[in-house]
PyMOL commands that place a pseudoatom at each C-alpha (Angstrom):
pseudoatom trace, name=CA, resn=MET, resi=1, chain=A, elem=C, hetatm=0, pos=[-126.939, 72.330, -28.730]
pseudoatom trace, name=CA, resn=GLN, resi=2, chain=A, elem=C, hetatm=0, pos=[-127.347, 76.102, -29.214]
pseudoatom trace, name=CA, resn=PRO, resi=3, chain=A, elem=C, hetatm=0, pos=[-124.038, 77.150, -27.551]
pseudoatom trace, name=CA, resn=TYR, resi=4, chain=A, elem=C, hetatm=0, pos=[-122.159, 74.728, -29.799]
pseudoatom trace, name=CA, resn=VAL, resi=5, chain=A, elem=C, hetatm=0, pos=[-123.757, 76.224, -32.895]
pseudoatom trace, name=CA, resn=ALA, resi=6, chain=A, elem=C, hetatm=0, pos=[-122.536, 79.696, -31.888]
pseudoatom trace, name=CA, resn=VAL, resi=7, chain=A, elem=C, hetatm=0, pos=[-119.005, 78.418, -31.238]
pseudoatom trace, name=CA, resn=LEU, resi=8, chain=A, elem=C, hetatm=0, pos=[-118.945, 76.521, -34.553]
pseudoatom trace, name=CA, resn=ALA, resi=9, chain=A, elem=C, hetatm=0, pos=[-120.226, 79.603, -36.386]
pseudoatom trace, name=CA, resn=LEU, resi=10, chain=A, elem=C, hetatm=0, pos=[-117.515, 81.727, -34.777]
pseudoatom trace, name=CA, resn=LEU, resi=11, chain=A, elem=C, hetatm=0, pos=[-114.823, 79.186, -35.692]
pseudoatom trace, name=CA, resn=GLY, resi=12, chain=A, elem=C, hetatm=0, pos=[-116.147, 79.087, -39.271]
pseudoatom trace, name=CA, resn=LEU, resi=13, chain=A, elem=C, hetatm=0, pos=[-116.041, 82.883, -39.491]
pseudoatom trace, name=CA, resn=LEU, resi=14, chain=A, elem=C, hetatm=0, pos=[-112.519, 82.884, -38.073]
pseudoatom trace, name=CA, resn=GLY, resi=15, chain=A, elem=C, hetatm=0, pos=[-111.398, 80.310, -40.649]
pseudoatom trace, name=CA, resn=ALA, resi=16, chain=A, elem=C, hetatm=0, pos=[-112.968, 82.347, -43.457]
pseudoatom trace, name=CA, resn=VAL, resi=17, chain=A, elem=C, hetatm=0, pos=[-111.230, 85.549, -42.342]
pseudoatom trace, name=CA, resn=ILE, resi=18, chain=A, elem=C, hetatm=0, pos=[-107.858, 83.812, -42.051]
pseudoatom trace, name=CA, resn=SER, resi=19, chain=A, elem=C, hetatm=0, pos=[-108.286, 82.240, -45.492]
pseudoatom trace, name=CA, resn=ALA, resi=20, chain=A, elem=C, hetatm=0, pos=[-109.247, 85.606, -46.972]
pseudoatom trace, name=CA, resn=VAL, resi=21, chain=A, elem=C, hetatm=0, pos=[-106.175, 87.299, -45.482]
pseudoatom trace, name=CA, resn=TYR, resi=22, chain=A, elem=C, hetatm=0, pos=[-103.892, 84.609, -46.912]
pseudoatom trace, name=CA, resn=ALA, resi=23, chain=A, elem=C, hetatm=0, pos=[-105.612, 84.825, -50.315]
pseudoatom trace, name=CA, resn=VAL, resi=24, chain=A, elem=C, hetatm=0, pos=[-105.242, 88.614, -50.482]
pseudoatom trace, name=CA, resn=SER, resi=25, chain=A, elem=C, hetatm=0, pos=[-101.606, 88.339, -49.423]
pseudoatom trace, name=CA, resn=TYR, resi=26, chain=A, elem=C, hetatm=0, pos=[-100.932, 85.716, -52.090]
pseudoatom trace, name=CA, resn=CYS, resi=27, chain=A, elem=C, hetatm=0, pos=[-102.580, 87.819, -54.800]
pseudoatom trace, name=CA, resn=LEU, resi=28, chain=A, elem=C, hetatm=0, pos=[-100.920, 91.123, -53.913]
pseudoatom trace, name=CA, resn=ALA, resi=29, chain=A, elem=C, hetatm=0, pos=[-97.429, 90.025, -52.896]
pseudoatom trace, name=CA, resn=PRO, resi=30, chain=A, elem=C, hetatm=0, pos=[-94.724, 90.491, -55.525]
pseudoatom trace, name=CA, resn=PHE, resi=31, chain=A, elem=C, hetatm=0, pos=[-92.824, 87.319, -56.265]
pseudoatom trace, name=CA, resn=ARG, resi=32, chain=A, elem=C, hetatm=0, pos=[-89.516, 87.068, -58.034]
pseudoatom trace, name=CA, resn=ALA, resi=33, chain=A, elem=C, hetatm=0, pos=[-87.920, 83.668, -58.018]
pseudoatom trace, name=CA, resn=GLU, resi=34, chain=A, elem=C, hetatm=0, pos=[-84.350, 85.014, -58.030]
pseudoatom trace, name=CA, resn=ALA, resi=35, chain=A, elem=C, hetatm=0, pos=[-84.868, 87.337, -55.048]
pseudoatom trace, name=CA, resn=ALA, resi=36, chain=A, elem=C, hetatm=0, pos=[-87.402, 85.461, -52.964]
pseudoatom trace, name=CA, resn=GLY, resi=37, chain=A, elem=C, hetatm=0, pos=[-86.303, 85.039, -49.386]
pseudoatom trace, name=CA, resn=PRO, resi=38, chain=A, elem=C, hetatm=0, pos=[-87.867, 84.445, -46.013]
pseudoatom trace, name=CA, resn=PHE, resi=39, chain=A, elem=C, hetatm=0, pos=[-87.274, 88.051, -44.956]
pseudoatom trace, name=CA, resn=LEU, resi=40, chain=A, elem=C, hetatm=0, pos=[-87.449, 91.581, -46.401]
pseudoatom trace, name=CA, resn=SER, resi=41, chain=A, elem=C, hetatm=0, pos=[-90.609, 90.643, -48.337]
pseudoatom trace, name=CA, resn=GLY, resi=42, chain=A, elem=C, hetatm=0, pos=[-88.523, 88.889, -50.983]
pseudoatom trace, name=CA, resn=ALA, resi=43, chain=A, elem=C, hetatm=0, pos=[-86.128, 91.795, -51.571]
pseudoatom trace, name=CA, resn=ARG, resi=44, chain=A, elem=C, hetatm=0, pos=[-82.389, 91.241, -51.695]
pseudoatom trace, name=CA, resn=PRO, resi=45, chain=A, elem=C, hetatm=0, pos=[-80.527, 92.236, -48.520]
pseudoatom trace, name=CA, resn=GLN, resi=46, chain=A, elem=C, hetatm=0, pos=[-78.186, 95.226, -48.821]
pseudoatom trace, name=CA, resn=GLU, resi=47, chain=A, elem=C, hetatm=0, pos=[-75.560, 93.952, -46.368]
pseudoatom trace, name=CA, resn=HIS, resi=48, chain=A, elem=C, hetatm=0, pos=[-74.301, 90.624, -45.152]
pseudoatom trace, name=CA, resn=ALA, resi=49, chain=A, elem=C, hetatm=0, pos=[-76.278, 88.897, -42.415]
pseudoatom trace, name=CA, resn=LEU, resi=50, chain=A, elem=C, hetatm=0, pos=[-73.228, 88.780, -40.148]
pseudoatom trace, name=CA, resn=SER, resi=51, chain=A, elem=C, hetatm=0, pos=[-72.322, 92.457, -40.543]
pseudoatom trace, name=CA, resn=ARG, resi=52, chain=A, elem=C, hetatm=0, pos=[-71.359, 94.134, -37.305]
pseudoatom trace, name=CA, resn=TYR, resi=53, chain=A, elem=C, hetatm=0, pos=[-73.085, 96.987, -35.568]
pseudoatom trace, name=CA, resn=HIS, resi=54, chain=A, elem=C, hetatm=0, pos=[-71.163, 99.988, -34.362]
pseudoatom trace, name=CA, resn=VAL, resi=55, chain=A, elem=C, hetatm=0, pos=[-70.225, 99.608, -30.711]
pseudoatom trace, name=CA, resn=ARG, resi=56, chain=A, elem=C, hetatm=0, pos=[-72.115, 102.825, -29.911]
pseudoatom trace, name=CA, resn=TRP, resi=57, chain=A, elem=C, hetatm=0, pos=[-75.446, 101.020, -30.363]
pseudoatom trace, name=CA, resn=TYR, resi=58, chain=A, elem=C, hetatm=0, pos=[-74.704, 98.646, -27.492]
pseudoatom trace, name=CA, resn=VAL, resi=59, chain=A, elem=C, hetatm=0, pos=[-74.322, 101.621, -25.146]
pseudoatom trace, name=CA, resn=VAL, resi=60, chain=A, elem=C, hetatm=0, pos=[-77.512, 103.205, -26.500]
pseudoatom trace, name=CA, resn=THR, resi=61, chain=A, elem=C, hetatm=0, pos=[-79.321, 99.915, -25.895]
pseudoatom trace, name=CA, resn=MET, resi=62, chain=A, elem=C, hetatm=0, pos=[-78.101, 99.815, -22.315]
pseudoatom trace, name=CA, resn=LEU, resi=63, chain=A, elem=C, hetatm=0, pos=[-79.283, 103.389, -21.829]
pseudoatom trace, name=CA, resn=PHE, resi=64, chain=A, elem=C, hetatm=0, pos=[-82.712, 102.522, -23.235]
pseudoatom trace, name=CA, resn=LEU, resi=65, chain=A, elem=C, hetatm=0, pos=[-82.969, 99.535, -20.910]
pseudoatom trace, name=CA, resn=ALA, resi=66, chain=A, elem=C, hetatm=0, pos=[-82.066, 101.702, -17.922]
pseudoatom trace, name=CA, resn=PHE, resi=67, chain=A, elem=C, hetatm=0, pos=[-84.880, 104.151, -18.661]
pseudoatom trace, name=CA, resn=ASP, resi=68, chain=A, elem=C, hetatm=0, pos=[-87.281, 101.392, -19.672]
pseudoatom trace, name=CA, resn=MET, resi=69, chain=A, elem=C, hetatm=0, pos=[-86.744, 99.410, -16.468]
pseudoatom trace, name=CA, resn=GLU, resi=70, chain=A, elem=C, hetatm=0, pos=[-87.195, 102.576, -14.475]
pseudoatom trace, name=CA, resn=MET, resi=71, chain=A, elem=C, hetatm=0, pos=[-90.662, 103.064, -15.922]
pseudoatom trace, name=CA, resn=VAL, resi=72, chain=A, elem=C, hetatm=0, pos=[-91.590, 99.380, -15.568]
pseudoatom trace, name=CA, resn=PHE, resi=73, chain=A, elem=C, hetatm=0, pos=[-90.981, 99.527, -11.830]
pseudoatom trace, name=CA, resn=MET, resi=74, chain=A, elem=C, hetatm=0, pos=[-92.155, 103.102, -11.199]
pseudoatom trace, name=CA, resn=TYR, resi=75, chain=A, elem=C, hetatm=0, pos=[-95.805, 102.544, -12.165]
pseudoatom trace, name=CA, resn=PRO, resi=76, chain=A, elem=C, hetatm=0, pos=[-96.551, 99.706, -9.706]
pseudoatom trace, name=CA, resn=TRP, resi=77, chain=A, elem=C, hetatm=0, pos=[-94.458, 101.449, -7.057]
pseudoatom trace, name=CA, resn=ALA, resi=78, chain=A, elem=C, hetatm=0, pos=[-96.541, 104.610, -7.399]
pseudoatom trace, name=CA, resn=VAL, resi=79, chain=A, elem=C, hetatm=0, pos=[-99.688, 102.590, -6.727]
pseudoatom trace, name=CA, resn=VAL, resi=80, chain=A, elem=C, hetatm=0, pos=[-98.475, 100.992, -3.473]
pseudoatom trace, name=CA, resn=VAL, resi=81, chain=A, elem=C, hetatm=0, pos=[-96.079, 103.591, -2.060]
pseudoatom trace, name=CA, resn=ALA, resi=82, chain=A, elem=C, hetatm=0, pos=[-98.693, 105.175, 0.214]
pseudoatom trace, name=CA, resn=SER, resi=83, chain=A, elem=C, hetatm=0, pos=[-99.645, 101.866, 1.791]
pseudoatom trace, name=CA, resn=ILE, resi=84, chain=A, elem=C, hetatm=0, pos=[-96.074, 100.659, 2.355]
pseudoatom trace, name=CA, resn=GLY, resi=85, chain=A, elem=C, hetatm=0, pos=[-94.536, 103.921, 3.524]
pseudoatom trace, name=CA, resn=VAL, resi=86, chain=A, elem=C, hetatm=0, pos=[-90.925, 104.976, 4.036]
pseudoatom trace, name=CA, resn=LYS, resi=87, chain=A, elem=C, hetatm=0, pos=[-89.494, 101.551, 3.209]
pseudoatom trace, name=CA, resn=ALA, resi=88, chain=A, elem=C, hetatm=0, pos=[-90.879, 101.777, -0.338]
pseudoatom trace, name=CA, resn=VAL, resi=89, chain=A, elem=C, hetatm=0, pos=[-89.415, 105.248, -0.822]
pseudoatom trace, name=CA, resn=VAL, resi=90, chain=A, elem=C, hetatm=0, pos=[-85.959, 104.117, 0.332]
pseudoatom trace, name=CA, resn=GLU, resi=91, chain=A, elem=C, hetatm=0, pos=[-86.062, 101.028, -1.909]
pseudoatom trace, name=CA, resn=MET, resi=92, chain=A, elem=C, hetatm=0, pos=[-87.046, 103.142, -4.926]
pseudoatom trace, name=CA, resn=PHE, resi=93, chain=A, elem=C, hetatm=0, pos=[-84.200, 105.572, -4.341]
pseudoatom trace, name=CA, resn=VAL, resi=94, chain=A, elem=C, hetatm=0, pos=[-81.745, 102.670, -4.094]
pseudoatom trace, name=CA, resn=PHE, resi=95, chain=A, elem=C, hetatm=0, pos=[-83.134, 101.319, -7.369]
pseudoatom trace, name=CA, resn=LEU, resi=96, chain=A, elem=C, hetatm=0, pos=[-82.866, 104.718, -9.033]
pseudoatom trace, name=CA, resn=ALA, resi=97, chain=A, elem=C, hetatm=0, pos=[-79.285, 105.056, -7.790]
pseudoatom trace, name=CA, resn=LEU, resi=98, chain=A, elem=C, hetatm=0, pos=[-78.392, 101.750, -9.454]
pseudoatom trace, name=CA, resn=LEU, resi=99, chain=A, elem=C, hetatm=0, pos=[-79.987, 102.911, -12.685]
pseudoatom trace, name=CA, resn=MET, resi=100, chain=A, elem=C, hetatm=0, pos=[-78.140, 106.195, -12.438]
pseudoatom trace, name=CA, resn=VAL, resi=101, chain=A, elem=C, hetatm=0, pos=[-74.875, 104.245, -12.364]
pseudoatom trace, name=CA, resn=GLY, resi=102, chain=A, elem=C, hetatm=0, pos=[-75.851, 102.791, -15.750]
pseudoatom trace, name=CA, resn=VAL, resi=103, chain=A, elem=C, hetatm=0, pos=[-76.760, 106.221, -17.124]
pseudoatom trace, name=CA, resn=VAL, resi=104, chain=A, elem=C, hetatm=0, pos=[-73.487, 107.746, -15.915]
pseudoatom trace, name=CA, resn=TYR, resi=105, chain=A, elem=C, hetatm=0, pos=[-71.578, 104.895, -17.549]
pseudoatom trace, name=CA, resn=ALA, resi=106, chain=A, elem=C, hetatm=0, pos=[-73.453, 105.445, -20.818]
pseudoatom trace, name=CA, resn=TRP, resi=107, chain=A, elem=C, hetatm=0, pos=[-72.746, 109.169, -20.595]
pseudoatom trace, name=CA, resn=ARG, resi=108, chain=A, elem=C, hetatm=0, pos=[-69.054, 108.462, -20.009]
pseudoatom trace, name=CA, resn=GLU, resi=109, chain=A, elem=C, hetatm=0, pos=[-68.982, 106.147, -23.040]
pseudoatom trace, name=CA, resn=GLY, resi=110, chain=A, elem=C, hetatm=0, pos=[-70.503, 108.881, -25.225]
pseudoatom trace, name=CA, resn=ALA, resi=111, chain=A, elem=C, hetatm=0, pos=[-74.015, 107.579, -25.701]
pseudoatom trace, name=CA, resn=PHE, resi=112, chain=A, elem=C, hetatm=0, pos=[-75.396, 111.113, -25.611]
pseudoatom trace, name=CA, resn=ARG, resi=113, chain=A, elem=C, hetatm=0, pos=[-73.189, 112.280, -28.521]
pseudoatom trace, name=CA, resn=TRP, resi=114, chain=A, elem=C, hetatm=0, pos=[-75.361, 111.460, -31.508]
pseudoatom trace, name=CA, resn=ALA, resi=115, chain=A, elem=C, hetatm=0, pos=[-73.228, 112.994, -34.210]
for i in range(1, 115): cmd.bond("trace and resi %d" % i, "trace and resi %d" % (i + 1))
show_as sticks, trace
zoom trace
């Protein structure tokens, strides 16, 4: 019976904390009926929801993904490269070459020109 009492006490504490967070949010949140929306904390949006992004941001996103994927695969590779040997080194250089193709494409499209 004792383990159940601890679990029930923890669930009760969790319910109390969640209720307190909702109560504080309800008391402190500004509410205007004419501007209330499900996003932007009830503020009116400044642009239309279907407004387009500049095409430059797609290239920047691709560049970010290239560097991000490099880091995602480099950390586990660094842990096992000594045990696998030359094959792991060759595979990583092939992977980096493919990522470099993406970086060169982004460079050619002007992703590094920020102004």
